[in-house]
Structures are given as structure tokens and as C-alpha cells.
RODODREN-502039 format. One line per field, with one value per residue (C-alpha): residue in one letter; x, y, z. Coordinates in steps of 0.05 Angstrom, whole numbers. Each point is the difference from the previous one (the first is absolute). Layout:
BEGIN
residuo: c(A/...)
xx: c(X/...)
yy: c(Y/...)
zz: c(Z/...)
END
This chain:
BEGIN
residuo: c(M/R/I/A/L/Y/T/V/A/V/S/A/A/L/L/L/T/T/S/T/A/S/V/R/A/E/D/R/D/C/T/V/D/L/K/S/M/C/A/G/I/A/P/G/E/G/H/I/R/A/C/I/Q/A/H/M/S/E/L/S/V/G/C/S/S/R/L/S/K/A/A/W/V/F/G/E/C/K/G/D/I/Q/H/F/C/P/Q/A/T/Y/G/N/I/T/D/C/M/R/P/H/L/G/E/A/S/D/Q/C/R/G/A/I/A/F/I/A/S/P/A/G/D)
xx: c(-880/52/16/7/52/36/0/29/48/27/19/33/36/22/39/19/37/65/1/20/-6/-59/-36/10/-26/-62/-11/5/-50/-50/12/-13/-62/-29/14/-34/-58/-14/18/-43/-22/8/35/-37/-62/20/-4/68/-14/-66/34/53/-55/-38/62/32/-5/33/62/67/36/53/-50/-42/62/20/-70/0/68/-21/-64/40/48/-58/-32/65/9/-72/7/64/-31/-60/44/52/-41/-74/-15/41/-34/19/45/40/3/70/27/-32/24/72/27/-35/27/50/-57/-46/-18/45/-57/-3/76/4/-51/35/67/-28/-31/64/42/11/-46/-58/6)
yy: c(-107/-51/41/62/-36/-20/72/27/-58/11/70/-23/-61/25/57/-27/-59/5/2/-68/-22/-46/55/47/-53/-12/75/5/-57/39/63/-36/-34/65/37/-54/-17/68/48/62/-11/65/-9/19/-22/-73/-4/-34/-47/-19/-12/-45/-38/-10/-29/-39/-66/31/28/-27/-49/52/53/-50/-23/72/16/-63/18/72/-23/-45/57/46/-52/-6/76/24/17/38/39/17/21/41/24/2/55/-32/-12/-43/53/16/-62/-17/70/-2/-70/4/42/-47/-66/-3/8/-50/-66/-60/-33/58/5/-75/1/57/-35/-65/32/39/-64/-52/-47/48/-7)
zz: c(1162/-22/-62/43/40/-64/-24/64/5/-69/19/65/-25/-68/31/68/-30/-37/-75/-27/-72/16/37/-59/-48/43/4/-75/-6/43/-40/-65/30/26/-65/-41/46/30/-56/2/72/39/67/63/37/-6/-75/-10/59/-32/-66/32/37/-65/-33/57/-38/-61/34/-22/45/16/20/39/37/16/26/43/30/11/35/46/17/13/46/39/3/7/73/-12/-58/43/58/-37/-59/19/-51/-56/-67/-59/-28/62/44/-21/13/68/20/-26/58/50/-25/57/49/-35/33/-8/-39/-51/-7/-9/-55/-36/7/-26/-62/-13/4/-55/39/-12/-76)
END
């Protein structure tokens, strides 16, 4: 279940936060990690999630950091995501939440603002 939260959180946090150089570097780290550790794994039915779970201890520091931040943002925004986007899936959670950010809870907006700020690096 924890990995499922990471997977959803990555989608939410990666695209809800602003693009800073450190975020792009961490995203790149995760892309490299996934390509090297999960090459040939077909997406769907939890295959990628299972691959990530199997390789959690091997993730780069940048990717691990990004997943931790994303999981925290997801935890802070979970109620908002469930309220505004109950049918959202990994692929469309960001598109669903983006127009609702102004309506999101103070807790969720604060988490997103913190991650987007230099203090969140």
C-alpha cells in the first residue's frame, strides 16, 4: 500500500509543483532508475509499482528524495484528491487537481507551496 501511495503521489507532486532545477534533476534520477531497474516491464496491473517496490533500496538518492517528498505531499493532499478527483487515476490526477488548487485545503496548498519553494529542496 505504501508503494501505491508513492506512485499516486509522484503523479500529483511532480506536476502540481513548479519546475525548479532540483525537481528536474530528481525527476531525471527517477527516470534513469526506472529505465535501468524496470526495463522491459509492461505498465499496467501494478507491474511498475511492483518493480519499484522490489528495488526501493537501490533507488538513487535523488529519486528516493523525490518519492519521499511526493508521498508527503500526497499525504497532505489526500483528502482534497479524494474530494475533487475521486475517479482520478495515476495518469490523470494532476490534470484533475490543477483547476481545484485554489479550492484545496490550506494544508494541501501549504505542502505544495513548501515543495515548490527553495526550502523544499
